[in-house]
DSSP file (Angstrom, degrees, kcal/mol; ACC not computed):
  #  RESIDUE AA STRUCTURE BP1 BP2  ACC     N-H-->O    O-->H-N    N-H-->O    O-->H-N    TCO  KAPPA ALPHA  PHI   PSI    X-CA   Y-CA   Z-CA
    1    1 A M     >        0   0    0      0, 0.0     4,-2.0     0, 0.0     5,-0.2   0.000 360.0 360.0 360.0 -41.8   13.1   32.7  -73.4
    2    2 A S  H  >  +     0   0    0      1,-0.2     4,-1.7     2,-0.2     5,-0.1   0.830 360.0  58.4 -65.1 -29.3   11.4   35.9  -72.5
    3    3 A K  H  > S+     0   0    0      2,-0.2     4,-1.1     1,-0.2    -1,-0.2   0.929 105.5  48.3 -64.2 -45.0    8.4   34.8  -74.6
    4    4 A V  H >> S+     0   0    0      1,-0.2     4,-0.8     2,-0.2     3,-0.6   0.908 109.6  52.8 -62.9 -42.4    7.9   31.7  -72.5
    5    5 A K  H >< S+     0   0    0     -4,-2.0     3,-0.7     1,-0.2    -1,-0.2   0.871 104.3  55.8 -63.3 -36.4    8.1   33.7  -69.2
    6    6 A S  H 3< S+     0   0    0     -4,-1.7    -1,-0.2     1,-0.2    -2,-0.2   0.764  98.1  63.3 -70.3 -23.4    5.5   36.1  -70.4
    7    7 A N  H << S+     0   0    0     -4,-1.1     2,-0.3    -3,-0.6    -1,-0.2   0.796  88.1  83.8 -70.1 -27.3    3.0   33.2  -71.0
    8    8 A F  S << S-     0   0    0     -4,-0.8     2,-0.5    -3,-0.7     0, 0.0  -0.602  71.6-148.4 -79.5 134.0    3.0   32.3  -67.3
    9    9 A I        -     0   0    0     -2,-0.3     2,-0.5     2,-0.0    -2,-0.1  -0.885  15.9-126.9-103.1 129.6    0.7   34.3  -65.1
   10   10 A K        -     0   0    0     -2,-0.5     2,-0.5     1,-0.0    -2,-0.0  -0.620  27.9-165.4 -77.2 125.6    1.8   34.9  -61.6
   11   11 A V        -     0   0    0     -2,-0.5     3,-0.1     3,-0.0     2,-0.1  -0.939  17.9-125.0-115.0 131.5   -0.9   33.7  -59.2
   12   12 A D        -     0   0    0     -2,-0.5     2,-0.2     1,-0.1     0, 0.0  -0.374  43.5 -87.8 -67.8 153.0   -0.9   34.7  -55.5
   13   13 A H        -     0   0    0      1,-0.1    -1,-0.1    -2,-0.1     3,-0.0  -0.439  39.7-148.1 -65.8 127.6   -1.1   31.8  -53.1
   14   14 A I        -     0   0    0     -2,-0.2     5,-0.1    -3,-0.1    -1,-0.1  -0.871  21.6-118.2 -97.7 122.2   -4.7   30.8  -52.4
   15   15 A P    >>  -     0   0    0      0, 0.0     3,-1.7     0, 0.0     4,-0.6  -0.299  21.8-121.6 -58.5 143.2   -5.1   29.5  -48.9
   16   16 A C  T 34 S+     0   0    0      1,-0.3     3,-0.5     2,-0.2     6,-0.2   0.750 108.3  64.4 -63.1 -24.0   -6.4   25.9  -48.9
   17   17 A E  T 34 S+     0   0    0      1,-0.2    -1,-0.3     5,-0.2     6,-0.1   0.756  96.0  59.7 -69.5 -22.0   -9.5   26.8  -46.9
   18   18 A E  T <4 S+     0   0    0     -3,-1.7    -1,-0.2     4,-0.1     2,-0.2   0.759  96.0  66.4 -82.8 -23.5  -10.8   29.0  -49.8
   19   19 A N  S  X S-     0   0    0     -4,-0.6     4,-2.0    -3,-0.5     5,-0.2  -0.581  91.6-110.3 -96.3 165.8  -10.9   26.4  -52.5
   20   20 A A  H  > S+     0   0    0      1,-0.2     4,-2.2     2,-0.2     5,-0.2   0.892 115.5  48.7 -62.8 -44.7  -13.3   23.4  -52.5
   21   21 A S  H  > S+     0   0    0      1,-0.2     4,-2.3     2,-0.2    -1,-0.2   0.869 110.6  53.3 -66.0 -34.0  -10.8   20.6  -51.8
   22   22 A G  H  > S+     0   0    0     -6,-0.2     4,-2.5     2,-0.2    -1,-0.2   0.896 107.9  49.8 -65.3 -40.9   -9.3   22.7  -49.0
   23   23 A R  H  X S+     0   0    0     -4,-2.0     4,-2.6     2,-0.2    -2,-0.2   0.917 111.2  49.2 -64.3 -42.4  -12.8   23.0  -47.4
   24   24 A R  H  X S+     0   0    0     -4,-2.2     4,-2.6     1,-0.2    -2,-0.2   0.921 111.7  49.4 -61.4 -43.2  -13.4   19.3  -47.7
   25   25 A E  H  X S+     0   0    0     -4,-2.3     4,-2.3     2,-0.2    -2,-0.2   0.918 111.4  48.4 -62.2 -44.2  -10.0   18.6  -46.1
   26   26 A K  H  X S+     0   0    0     -4,-2.5     4,-2.4     1,-0.2    -1,-0.2   0.922 111.9  49.6 -62.5 -44.5  -10.6   21.0  -43.2
   27   27 A K  H  X S+     0   0    0     -4,-2.6     4,-2.4     1,-0.2    -2,-0.2   0.910 110.3  50.8 -60.5 -43.5  -14.0   19.4  -42.6
   28   28 A R  H  X S+     0   0    0     -4,-2.6     4,-2.2     1,-0.2    -1,-0.2   0.899 109.7  50.1 -62.8 -41.9  -12.5   15.9  -42.7
   29   29 A R  H  X S+     0   0    0     -4,-2.3     4,-2.2     2,-0.2    -1,-0.2   0.912 110.7  49.5 -62.9 -42.8   -9.8   17.0  -40.1
   30   30 A E  H  X S+     0   0    0     -4,-2.4     4,-2.4     1,-0.2    -2,-0.2   0.904 110.4  50.3 -63.4 -41.0  -12.5   18.4  -37.8
   31   31 A E  H  X S+     0   0    0     -4,-2.4     4,-2.7     1,-0.2    -1,-0.2   0.894 108.9  52.3 -63.8 -39.3  -14.6   15.3  -38.0
   32   32 A K  H  X S+     0   0    0     -4,-2.2     4,-2.5     2,-0.2    -2,-0.2   0.918 109.1  49.9 -61.3 -43.1  -11.5   13.2  -37.2
   33   33 A K  H  X S+     0   0    0     -4,-2.2     4,-2.4     2,-0.2    -2,-0.2   0.921 111.1  48.9 -61.6 -44.2  -10.8   15.4  -34.1
   34   34 A K  H  X S+     0   0    0     -4,-2.4     4,-2.6     1,-0.2    -2,-0.2   0.922 111.7  48.9 -61.2 -44.8  -14.5   14.9  -33.0
   35   35 A E  H  X S+     0   0    0     -4,-2.7     4,-2.7     1,-0.2    -1,-0.2   0.904 110.3  51.6 -61.2 -41.3  -14.3   11.2  -33.5
   36   36 A K  H  X S+     0   0    0     -4,-2.5     4,-2.4     2,-0.2    -1,-0.2   0.916 110.5  48.1 -62.5 -43.5  -11.1   11.0  -31.5
   37   37 A K  H  X S+     0   0    0     -4,-2.4     4,-2.7     2,-0.2    -2,-0.2   0.915 111.5  50.5 -62.7 -43.5  -12.6   13.0  -28.7
   38   38 A K  H  X S+     0   0    0     -4,-2.6     4,-2.8     1,-0.2    -2,-0.2   0.926 111.2  48.3 -60.2 -45.5  -15.7   10.7  -28.7
   39   39 A K  H  X S+     0   0    0     -4,-2.7     4,-2.7     1,-0.2    -1,-0.2   0.906 111.6  50.2 -61.7 -42.0  -13.5    7.6  -28.6
   40   40 A K  H  X S+     0   0    0     -4,-2.4     4,-2.5     2,-0.2    -2,-0.2   0.927 112.4  46.3 -63.3 -45.7  -11.4    9.1  -25.7
   41   41 A K  H  X S+     0   0    0     -4,-2.7     4,-2.7     2,-0.2    -2,-0.2   0.924 113.3  49.5 -62.1 -44.8  -14.5    9.9  -23.7
   42   42 A R  H  X S+     0   0    0     -4,-2.8     4,-2.6     1,-0.2    -2,-0.2   0.916 111.4  49.2 -60.9 -43.8  -16.0    6.5  -24.3
   43   43 A R  H  X S+     0   0    0     -4,-2.7     4,-2.4     2,-0.2    -1,-0.2   0.910 111.9  48.6 -62.7 -43.2  -12.8    4.8  -23.3
   44   44 A E  H  X S+     0   0    0     -4,-2.5     4,-2.4     2,-0.2    -2,-0.2   0.920 111.8  49.6 -62.6 -43.7  -12.6    6.9  -20.1
   45   45 A R  H  X S+     0   0    0     -4,-2.7     4,-2.5     1,-0.2    -2,-0.2   0.922 111.3  48.8 -60.7 -45.1  -16.2    6.0  -19.3
   46   46 A E  H  X S+     0   0    0     -4,-2.6     4,-2.5     1,-0.2    -1,-0.2   0.893 110.7  50.9 -63.0 -40.3  -15.6    2.3  -19.9
   47   47 A E  H  X S+     0   0    0     -4,-2.4     4,-2.5     2,-0.2    -1,-0.2   0.912 110.4  49.4 -64.0 -42.2  -12.5    2.4  -17.7
   48   48 A E  H  X S+     0   0    0     -4,-2.4     4,-2.5     2,-0.2    -2,-0.2   0.925 111.8  48.3 -62.0 -44.9  -14.5    4.1  -14.9
   49   49 A E  H  X S+     0   0    0     -4,-2.5     4,-2.5     1,-0.2    -2,-0.2   0.904 111.2  50.7 -62.0 -41.1  -17.3    1.5  -15.1
   50   50 A E  H  X S+     0   0    0     -4,-2.5     4,-2.6     2,-0.2    -1,-0.2   0.911 109.8  50.0 -63.3 -42.6  -14.7   -1.3  -15.1
   51   51 A E  H  X S+     0   0    0     -4,-2.5     4,-2.7     2,-0.2    -2,-0.2   0.913 110.3  50.5 -61.5 -42.9  -13.1    0.2  -11.9
   52   52 A K  H  X S+     0   0    0     -4,-2.5     4,-2.7     1,-0.2    -2,-0.2   0.923 111.0  48.7 -60.7 -44.2  -16.5    0.5  -10.3
   53   53 A K  H  X S+     0   0    0     -4,-2.5     4,-2.7     2,-0.2    -2,-0.2   0.920 112.2  48.3 -61.9 -44.4  -17.2   -3.2  -11.1
   54   54 A K  H  X S+     0   0    0     -4,-2.6     4,-2.6     2,-0.2    -2,-0.2   0.920 112.6  48.4 -61.8 -43.9  -13.9   -4.3   -9.8
   55   55 A K  H  X S+     0   0    0     -4,-2.7     4,-2.5     2,-0.2    -2,-0.2   0.918 112.1  48.8 -63.1 -43.8  -14.3   -2.3   -6.6
   56   56 A K  H  X S+     0   0    0     -4,-2.7     4,-2.6     2,-0.2    -2,-0.2   0.921 111.4  49.6 -62.0 -44.6  -17.8   -3.7   -6.1
   57   57 A R  H  X S+     0   0    0     -4,-2.7     4,-2.7     2,-0.2    -2,-0.2   0.913 110.8  50.3 -60.5 -43.6  -16.6   -7.3   -6.7
   58   58 A R  H  X S+     0   0    0     -4,-2.6     4,-2.6     2,-0.2    -2,-0.2   0.925 111.7  47.8 -60.3 -45.2  -13.7   -6.8   -4.1
   59   59 A E  H  X S+     0   0    0     -4,-2.5     4,-2.7     2,-0.2    -2,-0.2   0.914 112.7  48.2 -63.5 -42.9  -16.2   -5.4   -1.5
   60   60 A E  H  X S+     0   0    0     -4,-2.6     4,-2.8     2,-0.2    -1,-0.2   0.912 112.3  49.3 -63.2 -42.0  -18.6   -8.3   -2.1
   61   61 A K  H  X S+     0   0    0     -4,-2.7     4,-2.5     2,-0.2    -2,-0.2   0.920 112.4  47.7 -62.5 -44.3  -15.7  -10.8   -1.9
   62   62 A K  H  X S+     0   0    0     -4,-2.6     4,-2.4     2,-0.2    -2,-0.2   0.917 112.9  48.5 -62.8 -44.5  -14.5   -9.2    1.4
   63   63 A K  H  X S+     0   0    0     -4,-2.7     4,-2.5     2,-0.2    -2,-0.2   0.922 111.7  49.3 -62.3 -45.4  -18.0   -9.2    2.8
   64   64 A R  H  X S+     0   0    0     -4,-2.8     4,-2.4     1,-0.2    -2,-0.2   0.910 110.8  50.6 -60.1 -43.5  -18.6  -12.8    1.9
   65   65 A R  H  X S+     0   0    0     -4,-2.5     4,-2.4     1,-0.2    -1,-0.2   0.913 110.4  49.3 -61.6 -44.0  -15.2  -13.8    3.5
   66   66 A E  H  X S+     0   0    0     -4,-2.4     4,-2.5     1,-0.2    -1,-0.2   0.909 110.7  50.2 -62.5 -42.3  -16.1  -12.0    6.7
   67   67 A E  H  X S+     0   0    0     -4,-2.5     4,-2.5     1,-0.2    -2,-0.2   0.909 110.4  49.9 -62.4 -41.7  -19.5  -13.7    6.8
   68   68 A E  H  X S+     0   0    0     -4,-2.4     4,-2.4     2,-0.2    -2,-0.2   0.910 110.7  49.9 -63.2 -41.7  -17.8  -17.1    6.3
   69   69 A E  H  X S+     0   0    0     -4,-2.4     4,-2.7     2,-0.2    -2,-0.2   0.917 110.6  49.7 -63.0 -43.0  -15.3  -16.4    9.1
   70   70 A E  H  X S+     0   0    0     -4,-2.5     4,-2.6     1,-0.2    -2,-0.2   0.926 111.2  49.0 -61.3 -44.8  -18.2  -15.3   11.4
   71   71 A K  H  X S+     0   0    0     -4,-2.5     4,-2.6     1,-0.2    -1,-0.2   0.911 111.7  50.0 -60.3 -42.1  -20.1  -18.5   10.7
   72   72 A Y  H  X S+     0   0    0     -4,-2.4     4,-2.6     2,-0.2     5,-0.2   0.931 111.2  47.8 -62.7 -46.5  -17.0  -20.6   11.3
   73   73 A V  H  X S+     0   0    0     -4,-2.7     4,-2.7     1,-0.2    -2,-0.2   0.910 112.7  48.8 -62.2 -43.4  -16.3  -18.9   14.6
   74   74 A V  H  X S+     0   0    0     -4,-2.6     4,-2.8     2,-0.2     5,-0.2   0.925 111.7  49.4 -63.5 -44.3  -19.9  -19.4   15.7
   75   75 A R  H  X S+     0   0    0     -4,-2.6     4,-2.4     2,-0.2    -2,-0.2   0.922 113.6  45.5 -61.6 -44.3  -19.9  -23.0   14.7
   76   76 A V  H  X S+     0   0    0     -4,-2.6     4,-2.5     2,-0.2    -1,-0.2   0.915 113.3  50.4 -66.4 -41.5  -16.6  -23.7   16.6
   77   77 A G  H  X S+     0   0    0     -4,-2.7     4,-2.1    -5,-0.2    -2,-0.2   0.920 112.0  46.9 -61.2 -44.5  -17.9  -21.8   19.6
   78   78 A L  H  X S+     0   0    0     -4,-2.8     4,-2.7     2,-0.2    -1,-0.2   0.887 110.6  53.0 -64.9 -38.8  -21.1  -23.7   19.7
   79   79 A F  H  X S+     0   0    0     -4,-2.4     4,-2.4    -5,-0.2    -2,-0.2   0.926 109.1  49.0 -61.4 -44.1  -19.2  -27.0   19.3
   80   80 A L  H  <>S+     0   0    0     -4,-2.5     5,-1.9     1,-0.2     6,-0.9   0.889 112.3  48.8 -63.1 -38.7  -17.0  -26.1   22.3
   81   81 A L  H ><5S+     0   0    0     -4,-2.1     3,-0.7     3,-0.2    -2,-0.2   0.917 111.7  48.9 -66.0 -42.8  -20.1  -25.3   24.3
   82   82 A K  H 3<5S+     0   0    0     -4,-2.7    -2,-0.2     1,-0.3    -1,-0.2   0.893 113.6  44.8 -66.0 -39.6  -21.8  -28.5   23.4
   83   83 A T  T 3<5S-     0   0    0     -4,-2.4    -1,-0.3    -5,-0.2    -2,-0.2   0.501 107.8-130.4 -83.5  -1.7  -18.8  -30.7   24.2
   84   84 A R  T < 5 +     0   0    0     -3,-0.7    -3,-0.2    -4,-0.4     3,-0.1   0.810  64.2 136.9  57.7  35.0  -18.4  -28.7   27.4
   85   85 A K  S   <S+     0   0    0     -5,-1.9     2,-0.3     1,-0.2    -4,-0.2   0.676  78.0   7.7 -81.5 -16.9  -14.8  -28.0   26.8
   86   86 A C  S    S-     0   0    0     -6,-0.9    -1,-0.2    -5,-0.0    -2,-0.2  -0.982  81.0-111.6-156.3 159.0  -15.3  -24.5   27.9
   87   87 A S     >  -     0   0    0     -2,-0.3     4,-1.7    -3,-0.1     5,-0.1  -0.429  30.1-111.7 -89.6 166.5  -18.1  -22.4   29.4
   88   88 A S  H  > S+     0   0    0      1,-0.2     4,-1.9     2,-0.2     5,-0.2   0.856 118.6  55.7 -65.7 -34.3  -20.0  -19.6   27.8
   89   89 A S  H  > S+     0   0    0      1,-0.2     4,-2.8     2,-0.2     5,-0.3   0.873 105.4  52.7 -66.2 -34.9  -18.4  -17.0   30.1
   90   90 A H  H  > S+     0   0    0      1,-0.2     4,-2.1     2,-0.2    -1,-0.2   0.900 108.2  50.7 -64.8 -39.9  -15.0  -18.3   29.0
   91   91 A L  H  < S+     0   0    0     -4,-1.7    16,-0.2     1,-0.2    -2,-0.2   0.875 115.5  42.3 -64.6 -37.0  -16.0  -17.8   25.3
   92   92 A V  H  < S+     0   0    0     -4,-1.9    -2,-0.2    -5,-0.1    -1,-0.2   0.909 119.8  40.1 -77.2 -42.9  -17.2  -14.2   26.0
   93   93 A K  H  < S+     0   0    0     -4,-2.8    -3,-0.2    -5,-0.2    -2,-0.2   0.895 113.9  46.9 -78.6 -40.9  -14.4  -13.1   28.3
   94   94 A K  S  < S-     0   0    0     -4,-2.1     2,-0.1    -5,-0.3    -1,-0.0  -0.766  89.8-103.8-108.2 148.7  -11.3  -14.6   26.6
   95   95 A P        -     0   0    0      0, 0.0     2,-0.6     0, 0.0    11,-0.2  -0.389  31.7-123.5 -68.2 143.5  -10.4  -14.5   22.9
   96   96 A L        -     0   0    0      9,-0.5     2,-0.6    -5,-0.1     9,-0.3  -0.773  25.8-164.8 -86.0 123.5  -11.0  -17.7   21.0
   97   97 A V        -     0   0    0     -2,-0.6     2,-0.2     7,-0.1     7,-0.1  -0.949   8.2-168.7-113.6 121.7   -7.7  -18.8   19.4
   98   98 A F        -     0   0    0      5,-0.6   -25,-0.0    -2,-0.6    -2,-0.0  -0.646  32.7-125.4-106.4 162.3   -8.1  -21.5   16.7
   99   99 A H  S    S+     0   0    0     -2,-0.2    -1,-0.1     3,-0.0     5,-0.1   0.664  85.6 101.4 -77.9 -16.0   -5.6  -23.6   14.9
  100  100 A D  S >  S-     0   0    0      3,-0.2     3,-0.9     1,-0.2    -2,-0.3  -0.586  70.1-147.6 -69.0 119.6   -6.9  -22.3   11.6
  101  101 A P  T 3  S+     0   0    0      0, 0.0    -1,-0.2     0, 0.0     3,-0.1   0.749  92.9  60.2 -65.4 -22.6   -4.4  -19.6   10.6
  102  102 A R  T 3  S+     0   0    0      1,-0.2     2,-0.6    -3,-0.0    -2,-0.1   0.832 107.1  47.3 -73.2 -29.6   -7.0  -17.5    8.9
  103  103 A I    <   +     0   0    0     -3,-0.9    -5,-0.6     1,-0.1    -1,-0.2  -0.932  52.0 135.7-122.3 114.0   -9.0  -17.0   12.1
  104  104 A S        +     0   0    0     -2,-0.6     2,-0.3    -7,-0.1    -7,-0.1  -0.510  43.5 118.2-146.1  73.1   -7.5  -16.0   15.4
  105  105 A S        -     0   0    0     -9,-0.3     2,-0.5     2,-0.0    -9,-0.5  -0.900  66.6-106.0-136.6 162.3   -9.8  -13.4   16.6
  106  106 A S        +     0   0    0     -2,-0.3     2,-0.3   -11,-0.2   -14,-0.1  -0.805  46.9 166.0 -91.0 130.2  -12.1  -12.8   19.6
  107  107 A F              0   0    0     -2,-0.5   -11,-0.1   -16,-0.2    -2,-0.0  -0.983 360.0 360.0-144.6 150.9  -15.7  -13.2   18.6
  108  108 A L              0   0    0     -2,-0.3    -1,-0.1   -13,-0.0   -16,-0.1   0.331 360.0 360.0  93.4 360.0  -19.0  -13.5   20.5
């Protein structure tokens, strides 16, 4: 038994960074970390761009809606003037109240 034990040479632990496979492994881990960071940045950038697009679309939609409401109010006001159901001073001084639930505002 003692003979067998003497054949084994005690080797101190070699850190994995010092041998070739350890260096490759370390390099691979670092590359993975870099890729992960790149993906995260790209995802954040895409989310920001998407938010900007959504915000822009909302603003355009709101602006379009306001323009449509203004056109509607002007058309109804002109119709009332043409049919002489009210005078222009009445349109200016008092709020126009329409049966349309979306529009009940003073305009002109």
